[in-house]
Backbone as CSV, one residue per row, in Angstrom:
resi,resn,N_x,N_y,N_z,CA_x,CA_y,CA_z,C_x,C_y,C_z
1,UNK,-4.931,-9.156,-7.596,-3.973,-8.457,-8.813,-4.547,-8.891,-9.930
2,UNK,-4.602,-7.775,-10.798,-5.013,-8.157,-11.875,-3.966,-8.327,-12.850
3,UNK,-4.149,-8.268,-13.976,-3.351,-8.547,-15.558,-2.005,-7.741,-15.231
4,UNK,-2.289,-6.307,-15.285,-1.423,-5.390,-15.248,-0.737,-5.584,-14.542
5,UNK,-0.873,-5.537,-13.160,0.158,-6.247,-12.284,0.362,-7.040,-11.708
6,UNK,0.024,-8.068,-12.786,0.586,-9.872,-12.763,1.625,-9.029,-13.789
7,UNK,1.589,-9.096,-15.102,2.607,-8.217,-16.090,4.126,-7.455,-15.081
8,UNK,3.324,-6.539,-14.986,4.221,-5.952,-14.307,4.939,-6.645,-12.767
9,UNK,4.861,-7.800,-12.131,5.604,-7.979,-11.541,6.279,-9.461,-12.097
10,UNK,5.826,-10.050,-13.273,7.140,-10.486,-14.213,7.896,-9.670,-14.666
11,UNK,7.939,-8.713,-15.574,8.365,-7.988,-16.097,9.978,-7.553,-14.180
12,UNK,9.100,-7.106,-13.689,10.366,-6.727,-12.850,10.913,-7.602,-12.292
13,UNK,10.442,-9.276,-12.172,11.173,-10.388,-11.976,12.296,-10.781,-12.384
14,UNK,12.501,-10.630,-14.014,12.893,-10.188,-14.896,14.248,-8.892,-14.738
15,UNK,13.792,-8.111,-14.571,14.639,-6.847,-14.926,15.766,-7.303,-13.140
16,UNK,15.147,-8.071,-12.062,15.947,-8.363,-10.814,16.689,-9.478,-10.886
17,UNK,16.103,-10.361,-11.309,16.589,-11.765,-11.517,16.715,-12.535,-10.220
18,UNK,16.825,-13.637,-10.328,16.795,-14.723,-9.513,17.868,-14.789,-8.045
19,UNK,19.208,-14.307,-8.794,20.436,-14.245,-7.959,20.168,-12.791,-7.173
20,UNK,19.425,-12.194,-7.208,19.038,-10.481,-6.479,18.274,-10.365,-6.021
21,UNK,17.459,-11.654,-6.005,16.196,-11.396,-4.918,16.121,-11.445,-3.548
22,UNK,16.940,-11.827,-3.082,17.471,-11.533,-1.947,17.246,-9.758,-1.181
23,UNK,17.671,-9.305,-1.895,17.590,-7.919,-1.841,16.313,-7.187,-2.034
24,UNK,14.875,-7.726,-2.202,13.570,-7.343,-2.813,13.339,-7.986,-1.485
25,UNK,12.024,-6.515,-1.146,11.465,-6.953,-0.050,10.089,-6.503,-0.580
26,UNK,8.853,-7.420,-0.318,7.480,-7.251,-0.635,6.731,-6.703,0.448
27,UNK,5.916,-5.314,0.127,5.516,-4.877,1.677,3.890,-5.137,1.685
28,UNK,3.311,-5.541,2.448,2.034,-5.306,2.156,1.256,-4.184,3.112
29,UNK,0.693,-3.323,2.889,0.263,-2.040,3.644,-1.483,-2.306,3.794
30,UNK,-2.183,-1.243,4.311,-3.569,-0.872,4.059,-4.386,-2.037,5.471
31,UNK,-2.723,-2.628,6.622,-3.795,-3.428,7.202,-4.716,-3.322,8.121
32,UNK,-4.506,-1.753,8.386,-5.419,-1.151,9.475,-7.342,-1.288,8.799
33,UNK,-7.094,-1.247,7.669,-8.468,-1.303,6.677,-9.410,-2.573,6.717
34,UNK,-8.627,-3.441,7.038,-9.440,-5.105,7.155,-9.157,-5.818,7.818
35,UNK,-10.047,-6.536,8.278,-10.221,-7.385,9.576,-8.679,-8.548,9.393
36,UNK,-8.128,-8.599,10.341,-6.673,-9.024,10.712,-7.415,-10.727,10.197
37,UNK,-8.039,-11.397,9.678,-8.487,-12.827,9.151,-7.968,-12.575,7.967
38,UNK,-9.241,-11.639,7.349,-8.979,-11.180,5.699,-7.975,-10.799,5.622
39,UNK,-7.131,-10.146,5.798,-5.765,-9.350,5.650,-4.852,-10.324,5.508
40,UNK,-5.089,-11.417,6.383,-3.903,-12.917,6.454,-4.246,-13.731,5.012
41,UNK,-5.562,-13.714,4.975,-5.843,-14.647,3.548,-5.407,-13.642,2.159
42,UNK,-5.484,-12.933,2.528,-4.971,-11.719,1.310,-3.601,-12.137,0.991
43,UNK,-2.945,-12.216,2.308,-1.607,-12.417,2.132,-1.109,-13.698,1.439
44,UNK,-1.565,-14.528,2.302,-1.546,-15.703,1.654,-1.586,-16.429,0.277
45,UNK,-2.867,-15.545,-0.397,-3.068,-15.594,-1.525,-2.073,-14.791,-2.548
46,UNK,-1.035,-13.479,-1.942,-0.340,-13.522,-2.533,0.943,-13.812,-2.383
47,UNK,1.007,-14.922,-1.474,2.347,-15.638,-1.569,2.321,-16.647,-2.463
48,UNK,0.930,-17.527,-2.161,1.081,-18.671,-3.296,0.626,-18.355,-4.462
49,UNK,-0.131,-17.766,-5.017,-0.362,-16.736,-6.143,0.400,-16.073,-7.191
50,UNK,1.075,-15.134,-6.393,1.723,-14.390,-6.820,3.455,-13.746,-6.514
51,UNK,3.585,-14.361,-5.497,4.951,-13.818,-4.922,5.649,-15.192,-4.760
52,UNK,5.371,-16.576,-4.499,5.671,-17.862,-4.791,7.415,-17.788,-5.466
53,UNK,7.474,-17.493,-6.312,8.600,-17.987,-7.166,10.075,-17.065,-6.492
54,UNK,9.112,-15.663,-6.213,10.351,-14.242,-5.698,10.844,-15.053,-4.093
55,UNK,9.738,-15.324,-3.475,9.865,-15.846,-2.128,11.176,-16.946,-2.409
56,UNK,10.752,-18.138,-2.965,11.290,-19.209,-3.208,12.931,-18.930,-3.318
57,UNK,13.550,-17.667,-4.173,14.623,-17.595,-3.905,15.406,-16.156,-3.741
58,UNK,14.222,-16.214,-2.182,15.035,-15.042,-1.437,14.428,-13.784,-1.339
59,UNK,13.099,-13.171,-1.655,12.137,-12.439,-2.020,12.000,-12.500,-0.212
60,UNK,11.999,-11.286,0.631,11.218,-11.161,1.721,9.933,-10.124,2.077
61,UNK,8.921,-10.601,3.074,7.979,-10.149,2.686,7.474,-9.901,4.040
62,UNK,6.979,-8.377,4.053,7.126,-7.405,5.738,5.757,-6.848,5.566
63,UNK,5.395,-6.216,6.719,3.824,-5.914,6.798,4.168,-4.591,6.930
64,UNK,3.665,-3.235,6.849,3.510,-2.080,6.915,2.169,-1.360,7.727
65,UNK,2.047,-1.230,8.834,1.107,-1.161,9.631,1.106,0.560,9.617
66,UNK,2.204,0.955,10.255,2.221,2.456,10.320,3.014,3.069,9.586
67,UNK,3.106,3.700,8.250,4.072,4.335,7.594,5.219,4.895,8.186
68,UNK,5.065,5.966,8.961,6.255,6.476,9.629,7.428,5.390,10.691
69,UNK,6.332,4.734,11.237,7.522,3.665,12.065,7.687,2.674,11.369
70,UNK,6.748,1.874,10.963,7.250,0.896,9.921,7.800,1.067,8.997
71,UNK,8.076,2.173,8.321,8.179,2.849,7.163,10.002,2.765,7.670
72,UNK,10.433,3.608,8.573,11.994,3.537,8.649,12.488,2.309,8.828
73,UNK,11.461,1.271,9.671,12.411,0.018,9.872,12.440,-0.511,8.554
74,UNK,11.586,-0.444,7.897,11.990,-1.070,6.380,12.800,-0.489,5.427
75,UNK,13.026,0.656,5.619,14.454,1.321,4.608,15.414,1.557,5.354
76,UNK,15.325,1.443,6.802,16.783,0.744,7.311,17.082,-0.579,6.878
77,UNK,16.305,-1.507,6.986,16.883,-2.872,6.358,17.419,-2.787,5.092
78,UNK,16.467,-2.138,4.121,17.026,-1.956,2.510,18.579,-1.467,2.645
79,UNK,18.502,-0.534,3.566,20.237,0.267,3.296,21.221,-0.546,4.277
80,UNK,21.024,-1.665,4.221,22.038,-2.946,5.269,22.375,-3.897,4.063
81,UNK,21.327,-3.461,2.621,21.480,-4.905,2.156,22.810,-4.111,1.047
82,UNK,23.454,-5.294,0.557,24.502,-4.549,-0.316,23.736,-4.498,-1.714
83,UNK,24.867,-3.683,-2.173,24.654,-2.924,-3.878,24.519,-4.259,-4.755
84,UNK,24.067,-4.228,-5.756,23.871,-5.364,-6.490,23.478,-4.875,-7.812
85,UNK,23.976,-5.481,-8.868,23.886,-5.544,-10.374,22.469,-6.183,-10.727
86,UNK,21.976,-5.686,-11.433,20.391,-6.152,-11.908,20.704,-7.205,-12.823
87,UNK,19.980,-7.821,-13.225,19.836,-9.052,-14.155,20.076,-8.001,-16.025
88,UNK,18.937,-7.329,-16.001,18.966,-6.682,-16.909,20.089,-6.020,-17.246
89,UNK,21.136,-5.101,-16.157,21.900,-4.449,-16.454,23.306,-5.721,-16.552
90,UNK,23.067,-6.588,-15.809,23.931,-8.100,-16.707,23.787,-8.103,-18.384
91,UNK,22.606,-8.082,-18.748,22.277,-8.596,-19.339,22.616,-7.531,-20.918
92,UNK,22.356,-6.156,-20.665,22.939,-5.010,-21.133,24.511,-5.084,-21.504
93,UNK,25.224,-5.180,-20.396,26.582,-5.226,-20.330,27.231,-6.497,-21.183
94,UNK,26.559,-7.632,-21.598,27.203,-8.586,-22.235,26.753,-8.320,-23.861
95,UNK,26.056,-7.061,-23.961,25.774,-6.708,-25.408,24.628,-6.799,-25.678
96,UNK,23.731,-7.666,-25.248,22.198,-7.669,-25.419,21.713,-6.812,-25.752
97,UNK,20.747,-6.945,-26.924,19.765,-5.231,-27.690,18.461,-5.671,-26.109
98,UNK,17.827,-4.392,-25.809,17.266,-4.333,-24.834,15.808,-5.568,-24.954
99,UNK,15.753,-5.566,-26.570,14.233,-6.773,-26.682,15.092,-7.876,-26.285
100,UNK,15.958,-8.771,-26.857,16.839,-9.646,-26.513,16.988,-10.138,-24.803
101,UNK,16.721,-8.801,-23.931,16.580,-9.254,-22.569,15.459,-10.504,-22.025
102,UNK,15.726,-10.827,-20.660,14.535,-11.555,-19.973,13.581,-10.478,-20.168
103,UNK,14.018,-9.294,-19.945,12.802,-8.298,-18.909,12.119,-8.178,-20.404
104,UNK,13.015,-7.571,-21.675,12.572,-7.340,-22.408,11.460,-7.851,-23.447
105,UNK,12.068,-9.480,-23.685,11.426,-10.432,-23.711,9.818,-10.516,-23.529
106,UNK,9.405,-10.080,-22.129,8.180,-9.949,-21.412,7.321,-9.332,-22.298
107,UNK,8.000,-7.922,-22.170,7.948,-6.750,-22.346,7.500,-6.863,-24.460
108,UNK,8.257,-7.391,-25.538,7.941,-7.349,-26.329,6.721,-8.670,-26.958
109,UNK,6.704,-9.546,-25.817,5.684,-10.331,-25.977,4.352,-9.750,-26.396
110,UNK,4.172,-9.315,-24.969,2.906,-8.101,-24.249,2.477,-7.536,-25.560
111,UNK,3.593,-6.880,-26.487,3.110,-5.821,-27.646,2.944,-6.977,-28.852
112,UNK,3.498,-8.067,-28.810,2.908,-8.957,-30.251,1.425,-9.235,-29.827
113,UNK,0.984,-9.562,-28.602,-0.356,-9.915,-28.260,-1.173,-8.580,-28.440
114,UNK,-0.874,-7.671,-27.827,-1.806,-6.570,-28.534,-1.752,-6.042,-29.729
115,UNK,-0.778,-6.122,-30.379,-0.718,-6.211,-31.664,-1.595,-6.920,-32.350
116,UNK,-1.784,-8.795,-32.018,-2.670,-9.333,-32.911,-4.159,-9.022,-32.094
117,UNK,-4.206,-8.470,-30.930,-5.649,-7.854,-30.661,-6.070,-7.039,-31.369
118,UNK,-5.593,-5.835,-31.780,-5.797,-4.938,-32.248,-5.558,-4.897,-34.111
């Protein structure tokens, strides 16, 4: 995962919030395009380097081998979860401006870094 994907994941985490992470499904795809050992190595890297914090607070990892079959199973499991209010929504309801929310601060930090660079 490159820098942009990592930043997007960080923003996503702040939008959802730790309290809601149990409703998050982290789905891996393209298992038919790699050797099983290599796929497991990639999955372990994702778990340890990128998803560990989300998994620790309840996010679930699943595989999608066949889009039609596994897609139905994954969507069905998501539909059984309870509706939630995102951390971002709670922050806005408390009257915080977008740039003062957890996700907004991440975005603003990235904008400041880009501004300094250019």
